[in-house]
C-alpha positions as CSV (number, residue, x, y, z in Angstrom):
1,X,0.0,0.0,-0.1
2,X,2.8,2.1,1.4
3,X,4.3,1.6,-2.3
4,X,0.8,1.9,-4.2
5,X,0.3,5.6,-2.2
6,X,4.2,6.7,-3.7
7,X,3.4,5.5,-7.2
8,X,0.6,7.8,-7.4
9,X,2.7,11.2,-6.4
10,X,5.1,9.7,-8.8
11,X,2.8,9.4,-11.9
12,X,0.6,12.7,-10.4
13,X,4.2,15.1,-10.9
14,X,5.4,13.3,-14.1
15,X,1.7,13.4,-15.4
16,X,1.5,17.1,-14.2
17,X,5.2,17.6,-16.7
18,X,3.6,16.2,-19.4
19,X,0.1,18.1,-19.2
20,X,2.0,21.7,-18.7
21,X,4.7,20.7,-21.5
22,X,2.1,19.8,-23.9
23,X,-0.5,23.0,-23.1
24,X,2.5,25.5,-23.1
25,X,3.2,24.3,-25.9
26,X,-0.1,24.4,-27.7
27,X,-0.5,28.1,-26.5
28,X,3.2,29.6,-27.0
29,X,3.5,30.3,-23.0
30,X,4.3,28.4,-20.3
31,X,1.1,26.8,-18.2
32,X,1.3,25.5,-14.4
33,X,-1.4,23.1,-15.4
34,X,-3.9,21.8,-12.9
35,X,-6.1,22.3,-10.1
36,X,-3.4,22.3,-7.8
37,X,-0.4,24.8,-7.3
38,X,2.3,22.5,-7.1
39,X,3.5,20.5,-9.7
40,X,1.0,17.2,-9.1
41,X,-2.0,16.5,-11.7
42,X,-4.2,14.0,-9.3
43,X,-5.8,12.7,-12.0
44,X,-3.0,11.3,-13.8
45,X,-1.6,9.7,-10.4
46,X,-5.5,7.8,-10.0
47,X,-5.5,7.0,-13.5
48,X,-1.7,5.1,-13.5
49,X,-1.9,3.0,-10.3
50,X,-5.8,2.1,-11.3
51,X,-5.0,1.4,-15.0
52,X,-1.8,-0.8,-13.5
53,X,-4.2,-2.4,-11.3
54,X,-6.7,-3.6,-13.9
55,X,-4.1,-4.2,-16.4
56,X,-2.6,-6.9,-14.3
57,X,-5.3,-9.3,-14.1
58,X,-5.3,-8.5,-18.2
59,X,-3.2,-10.8,-21.0
60,X,-0.2,-8.4,-21.1
61,X,-0.2,-7.5,-25.2
62,X,0.6,-4.1,-26.7
63,X,-3.2,-4.3,-27.8
64,X,-4.8,-5.5,-24.9
65,X,-2.7,-2.5,-22.5
66,X,-3.3,0.2,-25.4
67,X,-7.2,-0.5,-25.9
68,X,-7.2,-1.6,-21.7
69,X,-5.3,1.8,-21.1
70,X,-7.3,4.0,-23.0
71,X,-10.9,3.1,-21.9
72,X,-9.8,3.3,-18.3
73,X,-8.1,6.5,-18.6
74,X,-10.7,8.3,-20.2
75,X,-13.0,6.9,-18.4
76,X,-11.3,8.3,-15.6
77,X,-11.0,11.8,-17.4
78,X,-14.8,11.4,-18.1
79,X,-16.1,10.9,-14.7
80,X,-13.6,13.9,-13.5
81,X,-14.8,16.4,-15.4
82,X,-18.3,15.7,-14.5
83,X,-17.6,15.6,-10.9
84,X,-15.6,19.0,-11.0
85,X,-18.4,20.7,-12.9
86,X,-20.6,19.6,-10.3
87,X,-19.0,20.8,-7.8
88,X,-17.7,24.1,-8.7
89,X,-20.6,24.6,-11.2
90,X,-18.0,25.1,-14.6
91,X,-16.6,23.2,-17.0
92,X,-13.0,23.3,-16.7
93,X,-11.7,22.0,-20.0
94,X,-13.9,21.3,-23.1
95,X,-13.2,19.1,-26.3
96,X,-16.3,20.1,-28.4
97,X,-14.3,21.5,-31.1
98,X,-11.9,18.2,-31.6
99,X,-13.4,15.4,-34.0
100,X,-15.2,12.6,-32.0
101,X,-15.5,13.6,-28.7
102,X,-18.1,12.9,-26.0
103,X,-19.8,16.0,-25.0
104,X,-16.7,17.4,-24.5
105,X,-15.3,15.9,-21.6
106,X,-13.1,13.3,-23.9
107,X,-11.8,13.1,-27.1
108,X,-9.9,10.6,-29.5
109,X,-6.7,12.3,-29.9
110,X,-6.4,12.4,-26.1
111,X,-7.7,9.0,-25.3
112,X,-5.0,8.0,-28.0
113,X,-2.3,9.8,-26.1
114,X,-3.3,8.4,-23.1
115,X,-3.2,4.4,-24.7
116,X,0.3,5.3,-25.5
117,X,1.2,6.3,-22.3
118,X,0.1,3.3,-20.7
119,X,2.2,0.9,-23.3
120,X,5.4,3.0,-21.6
121,X,4.0,3.0,-18.4
122,X,3.0,-0.9,-18.3
123,X,6.2,-1.9,-20.3
124,X,9.0,0.4,-19.5
125,X,8.4,2.7,-16.7
126,X,6.7,1.2,-14.3
127,X,9.1,-1.6,-13.3
128,X,11.7,1.2,-12.9
129,X,9.8,2.7,-10.2
130,X,9.2,-0.3,-8.5
131,X,12.7,-1.1,-8.9
132,X,13.7,2.8,-7.5
133,X,10.9,2.3,-4.8
134,X,12.5,-0.8,-3.0
135,X,15.9,0.9,-2.8
136,X,14.0,3.1,0.5
137,X,13.7,2.1,3.6
138,X,10.2,2.1,5.2
139,X,10.5,4.9,7.4
140,X,12.0,6.8,4.9
141,X,8.7,6.1,2.6
142,X,5.9,6.8,5.8
143,X,8.1,10.1,6.5
144,X,7.7,11.5,2.8
145,X,4.2,10.2,2.7
146,X,3.0,11.8,6.0
147,X,5.5,15.3,4.4
148,X,3.0,15.1,1.7
149,X,-0.3,14.4,3.0
150,X,0.4,17.7,4.7
151,X,1.1,19.3,1.9
152,X,-1.4,17.9,-0.2
153,X,-3.9,19.2,2.1
154,X,-3.0,22.7,2.3
155,X,-2.7,23.2,-1.2
156,X,-6.1,21.2,-2.2
157,X,-7.5,23.0,0.6
158,X,-6.2,26.6,-1.2
159,X,-7.1,25.8,-4.6
160,X,-10.9,24.8,-3.4
161,X,-10.8,28.2,-1.6
162,X,-9.8,30.1,-5.0
163,X,-12.2,27.9,-7.2
164,X,-15.0,28.8,-5.1
165,X,-13.9,32.4,-4.6
166,X,-13.9,32.7,-8.6
167,X,-17.9,31.5,-8.3
168,X,-19.0,34.3,-5.5
169,X,-16.7,37.0,-7.4
170,X,-18.9,36.3,-10.3
171,X,-22.2,36.2,-8.7
172,X,-21.5,39.6,-7.5
173,X,-20.3,41.2,-10.6
174,X,-23.5,39.4,-12.0
175,X,-25.5,41.2,-9.5
176,X,-23.4,44.7,-10.1
177,X,-24.4,44.5,-13.8
178,X,-28.1,43.7,-13.4
179,X,-28.1,46.4,-11.1
180,X,-26.6,49.0,-13.5
181,X,-29.5,47.4,-16.1
182,X,-32.5,47.6,-13.8
183,X,-31.5,51.6,-13.4
184,X,-31.2,52.0,-17.1
185,X,-34.7,50.1,-17.6
186,X,-36.0,52.8,-15.0
187,X,-35.2,55.9,-16.6
188,X,-35.6,54.7,-20.0
189,X,-39.0,54.2,-18.9
190,X,-39.2,57.6,-17.4
191,X,-37.1,60.2,-20.2
192,X,-37.2,60.8,-23.8
193,X,-33.8,59.4,-25.8
194,X,-31.9,62.7,-25.5
195,X,-32.6,62.9,-21.4
196,X,-32.0,59.4,-21.3
197,X,-28.6,59.8,-23.0
198,X,-27.7,62.6,-20.8
199,X,-28.7,60.9,-17.3
200,X,-27.1,57.7,-18.6
201,X,-23.8,59.4,-19.1
202,X,-23.7,61.7,-16.1
203,X,-25.7,59.7,-13.2
204,X,-23.3,59.3,-10.1
205,X,-25.7,55.7,-9.7
206,X,-23.4,54.5,-12.7
207,X,-20.4,55.7,-12.3
208,X,-20.7,54.0,-8.7
209,X,-21.6,50.8,-10.2
210,X,-19.0,50.8,-12.8
211,X,-16.5,51.6,-9.8
212,X,-17.4,48.6,-7.9
213,X,-17.3,46.2,-10.6
214,X,-13.7,47.8,-12.3
215,X,-12.7,47.1,-8.1
216,X,-14.1,43.3,-8.2
217,X,-12.0,42.8,-11.4
218,X,-8.9,44.2,-9.9
219,X,-9.7,42.4,-6.4
220,X,-8.8,38.9,-8.2
221,X,-5.7,37.3,-6.3
222,X,-3.0,35.5,-7.3
223,X,-4.4,31.9,-7.0
224,X,-7.5,32.7,-8.7
225,X,-5.8,33.9,-11.9
226,X,-3.3,30.8,-11.6
227,X,-6.2,28.8,-12.2
228,X,-8.0,31.1,-14.7
229,X,-4.7,30.8,-16.9
230,X,-4.4,27.2,-16.3
231,X,-7.2,26.4,-17.5
232,X,-8.4,28.7,-20.7
233,X,-11.5,27.2,-21.8
234,X,-12.8,27.0,-18.6
235,X,-17.2,28.4,-19.3
236,X,-18.9,28.8,-15.4
237,X,-22.6,27.4,-16.1
238,X,-24.4,30.2,-14.5
239,X,-22.2,33.4,-15.4
240,X,-20.2,32.5,-18.6
241,X,-20.4,36.2,-19.4
242,X,-19.1,37.3,-16.8
243,X,-16.3,35.1,-16.6
244,X,-15.4,36.2,-20.1
245,X,-15.8,39.6,-19.0
246,X,-13.4,38.8,-16.2
247,X,-10.7,37.5,-18.0
248,X,-10.2,40.3,-20.9
249,X,-10.2,42.4,-17.8
250,X,-7.0,40.4,-16.3
251,X,-5.5,40.4,-20.1
252,X,-5.7,44.1,-20.5
253,X,-4.2,44.3,-16.9
254,X,-1.9,42.2,-17.6
255,X,-1.1,44.3,-21.0
256,X,-0.9,47.5,-19.3
257,X,1.7,46.0,-16.5
258,X,3.9,44.6,-19.0
259,X,3.8,48.3,-20.9
260,X,5.0,50.3,-17.6
């Protein structure tokens, strides 16, 4: 059991490396991919351990490992996408534009790559990892696991807080926009067009609401920005327009900071 937990950690790190490099190459800039701030993608660790566990009961042939790995990892990715959407009311990644996808949660390209990784994992990498772990004492392994668990708990709590913080911020932005829209509707019902235009341009209420919106956009913290950068295709199910508005605001803010 100890070695299995250590394998989970190792593969979470290696998965983070692969995922971050793959996504960074596609976007032309470095992206710290993953839900956690640290260099770990637990979905890869769980996928590797679960896949290796299932494959022990199957014939160890190239085709069986490839297809079995594809099915297991794709099922895990689909379930993870569904669960994170339910927990945080957001779609964190979306493959809808890729051919042969299932509800945008998984796609043939990624599944094929996962199958190839499972071949490398099963026939080459895992035997090396098992030999490496055998060289360490049990006391060292337990000490490392305890230290890692404390770190992981703190990182996971921070990530959850940041994800919930994004939802809360979007809700506040949506409420402010609705309040501003209500004012426009109230004025339009009472004023002529010329008066309405002047009211909109010179209203203290309008300026106050816009200032609150801009302030909320600027208050986005480092960890919230990191999550949105790590998942550029993130879509909030309740406030999709406010999320896109926030992304544009952050992009503009970054450009202004770079200029001066």
